[in-house]
PLY file of the C-alpha trace (Angstrom):
ply
format ascii 1.0
element vertex 213
property float x
property float y
property float z
element edge 212
property int vertex1
property int vertex2
end_header
57.21 100.86 87.82
59.56 103.28 86.01
62.71 102.10 84.31
65.95 102.10 86.28
68.28 105.03 85.60
71.73 103.64 84.67
73.37 106.82 85.92
71.82 106.36 89.35
73.16 102.80 89.44
76.66 103.94 88.48
76.60 106.65 91.14
75.51 104.16 93.80
78.25 101.74 92.80
80.80 104.55 92.98
79.62 105.48 96.48
79.93 101.88 97.64
83.44 101.50 96.22
84.60 104.73 97.84
83.00 103.75 101.13
84.83 100.41 100.97
88.15 102.18 100.34
87.57 104.33 103.43
86.55 101.37 105.59
89.59 99.31 104.58
91.85 102.25 105.43
90.22 102.76 108.82
89.41 99.20 109.95
91.60 96.96 107.85
90.76 94.31 105.28
88.72 92.26 107.73
86.74 95.28 108.88
84.69 95.39 105.67
81.11 94.13 106.02
77.87 94.78 104.20
76.46 96.70 107.15
79.54 98.88 107.70
79.93 99.77 104.02
76.22 100.49 103.64
76.23 102.77 106.68
79.29 104.63 105.39
77.69 105.08 101.96
74.28 105.99 103.41
72.63 103.15 101.50
70.38 100.22 102.42
72.48 97.07 103.03
70.46 95.16 100.45
71.78 97.47 97.74
75.33 96.26 98.42
74.34 92.71 97.45
72.56 94.01 94.37
75.76 95.54 93.00
78.35 93.03 94.27
78.25 89.25 94.54
80.33 89.07 97.72
82.43 91.05 100.17
85.55 89.62 98.53
84.46 91.01 95.17
83.63 94.38 96.73
87.06 94.67 98.34
88.88 93.54 95.20
87.02 96.00 92.98
87.55 98.82 95.48
91.31 98.32 95.27
91.20 98.20 91.47
89.01 101.31 91.45
91.52 103.30 93.50
94.55 102.13 91.53
92.84 102.62 88.17
92.09 106.22 89.11
95.75 106.71 90.04
97.15 105.23 86.82
94.53 106.74 84.52
95.41 110.19 85.81
99.08 109.51 85.14
98.59 108.03 81.68
96.14 110.56 80.23
97.52 111.67 76.85
100.60 109.53 77.51
101.63 109.63 73.83
102.32 113.36 74.27
104.15 112.98 77.58
107.76 112.33 78.48
108.61 109.70 81.13
109.26 112.58 83.53
105.73 113.91 83.05
104.22 110.45 83.53
106.16 109.84 86.75
105.34 113.31 88.07
101.65 112.78 87.29
101.77 109.42 89.08
103.27 111.00 92.18
100.67 113.79 92.20
97.81 111.30 91.79
99.23 109.13 94.56
99.46 112.04 96.95
95.88 112.97 96.13
94.80 109.51 97.31
95.88 110.63 100.76
96.30 108.44 103.82
93.30 106.27 102.94
94.83 105.44 99.57
98.21 104.44 100.95
96.63 102.39 103.75
94.44 100.69 101.15
97.55 99.57 99.25
99.16 98.28 102.44
96.05 96.33 103.46
95.62 94.88 99.96
99.07 93.30 99.67
98.55 90.13 101.80
95.14 89.30 100.24
96.61 89.82 96.77
99.18 87.11 97.47
96.40 84.64 98.33
93.67 85.59 95.84
94.46 84.47 92.26
91.81 86.73 90.69
92.95 89.79 92.58
96.58 89.01 91.77
95.74 88.65 88.07
93.75 91.91 87.96
96.43 93.93 89.72
99.21 92.40 87.64
97.35 93.38 84.47
96.85 96.96 85.68
100.48 97.36 86.74
101.67 95.68 83.55
99.80 98.18 81.40
101.33 101.05 83.34
104.86 99.66 83.04
104.40 98.92 79.31
103.29 102.48 78.64
106.13 103.97 80.65
108.66 101.73 78.86
107.28 102.82 75.49
107.76 106.48 76.40
111.30 105.77 77.60
112.06 104.26 74.20
110.50 107.23 72.42
112.16 109.94 74.49
115.54 108.48 75.45
117.61 107.35 72.45
120.19 105.73 74.76
118.68 104.82 78.15
121.02 103.43 80.77
119.37 100.04 80.65
116.54 97.97 79.23
113.47 100.28 79.09
111.20 97.49 80.36
113.42 96.91 83.39
113.75 100.65 84.03
109.96 101.00 83.96
109.63 98.14 86.45
112.19 99.70 88.81
110.55 103.13 88.65
107.06 101.70 89.22
108.28 99.60 92.15
110.06 102.59 93.67
106.88 104.68 93.45
104.94 101.88 95.17
107.58 101.76 97.89
107.41 105.49 98.47
103.65 105.24 98.91
104.04 102.55 101.55
106.66 104.66 103.35
104.10 107.47 103.56
102.15 105.37 106.04
104.97 105.57 108.59
106.26 108.97 107.49
103.43 111.24 106.22
105.92 114.09 105.73
108.01 112.14 103.23
108.81 114.31 100.21
107.64 112.01 97.42
108.04 114.74 94.80
111.64 115.24 95.87
112.46 111.63 95.01
111.40 111.96 91.37
114.72 113.41 90.19
116.83 110.53 91.55
114.41 108.05 90.00
114.57 109.68 86.59
118.37 109.81 86.78
118.16 106.07 86.07
117.06 106.93 82.53
120.23 108.73 81.56
120.23 111.99 79.54
117.30 114.37 79.84
114.25 113.50 77.73
113.94 115.37 74.44
111.56 118.33 74.37
109.38 116.94 71.57
108.91 113.20 72.14
108.53 111.19 68.95
105.88 108.52 69.28
107.21 106.79 66.19
110.49 105.76 67.82
110.51 102.03 68.67
107.10 100.81 69.88
104.33 103.27 70.61
101.92 102.80 73.54
99.28 100.64 71.82
101.95 98.29 70.49
103.62 98.10 73.87
100.35 97.33 75.62
99.47 94.70 73.01
102.85 93.09 73.61
102.18 93.09 77.35
98.76 91.52 76.87
100.19 88.88 74.56
102.86 87.89 77.08
100.23 87.66 79.83
98.20 85.06 77.96
0 1
1 2
2 3
3 4
4 5
5 6
6 7
7 8
8 9
9 10
10 11
11 12
12 13
13 14
14 15
15 16
16 17
17 18
18 19
19 20
20 21
21 22
22 23
23 24
24 25
25 26
26 27
27 28
28 29
29 30
30 31
31 32
32 33
33 34
34 35
35 36
36 37
37 38
38 39
39 40
40 41
41 42
42 43
43 44
44 45
45 46
46 47
47 48
48 49
49 50
50 51
51 52
52 53
53 54
54 55
55 56
56 57
57 58
58 59
59 60
60 61
61 62
62 63
63 64
64 65
65 66
66 67
67 68
68 69
69 70
70 71
71 72
72 73
73 74
74 75
75 76
76 77
77 78
78 79
79 80
80 81
81 82
82 83
83 84
84 85
85 86
86 87
87 88
88 89
89 90
90 91
91 92
92 93
93 94
94 95
95 96
96 97
97 98
98 99
99 100
100 101
101 102
102 103
103 104
104 105
105 106
106 107
107 108
108 109
109 110
110 111
111 112
112 113
113 114
114 115
115 116
116 117
117 118
118 119
119 120
120 121
121 122
122 123
123 124
124 125
125 126
126 127
127 128
128 129
129 130
130 131
131 132
132 133
133 134
134 135
135 136
136 137
137 138
138 139
139 140
140 141
141 142
142 143
143 144
144 145
145 146
146 147
147 148
148 149
149 150
150 151
151 152
152 153
153 154
154 155
155 156
156 157
157 158
158 159
159 160
160 161
161 162
162 163
163 164
164 165
165 166
166 167
167 168
168 169
169 170
170 171
171 172
172 173
173 174
174 175
175 176
176 177
177 178
178 179
179 180
180 181
181 182
182 183
183 184
184 185
185 186
186 187
187 188
188 189
189 190
190 191
191 192
192 193
193 194
194 195
195 196
196 197
197 198
198 199
199 200
200 201
201 202
202 203
203 204
204 205
205 206
206 207
207 208
208 209
209 210
210 211
211 212
């Protein structure tokens, strides 16, 4: 028998995660099953169990997969970005998730409150995003209107809220709300952000990880 191609395995896992995202959006959290996900992905049901230990794990990792894609798109080259650029990139990535992405977030909230592992994973992901945004606020705004960590938390929470509002109001102008959000920061960000001001991103993320332990 030939050796297994790791790339084929990664592609199959990706298909299963995306299929799970779509199923959660269409049928709700409880609508996910091995059979339904396998049918959506066009894969034998046995393959689902090969890649994931349980349906709970599959759903949890599907949520993390979607959110990681959103935040990674926003934080690419974050050391060269102003807070404005990070927030704008977050909004664009969120809109690209579409209805399935926003419904996924809505469906994931109640389970997150009950599942310690899921809560820990999402808190870590959100914490990294907020730490990076706070670091850029420190670098780009010499005199922000408040504590950069708190400002980052407020901005991140507001973006989450806008996504949830999209479920009821698909025509909501998310991009149009960026300016009022950034007004919380005070004066306009400098044109050439200096990564050496206060903590840079790696230091901020290390601080976040240390506080989480």
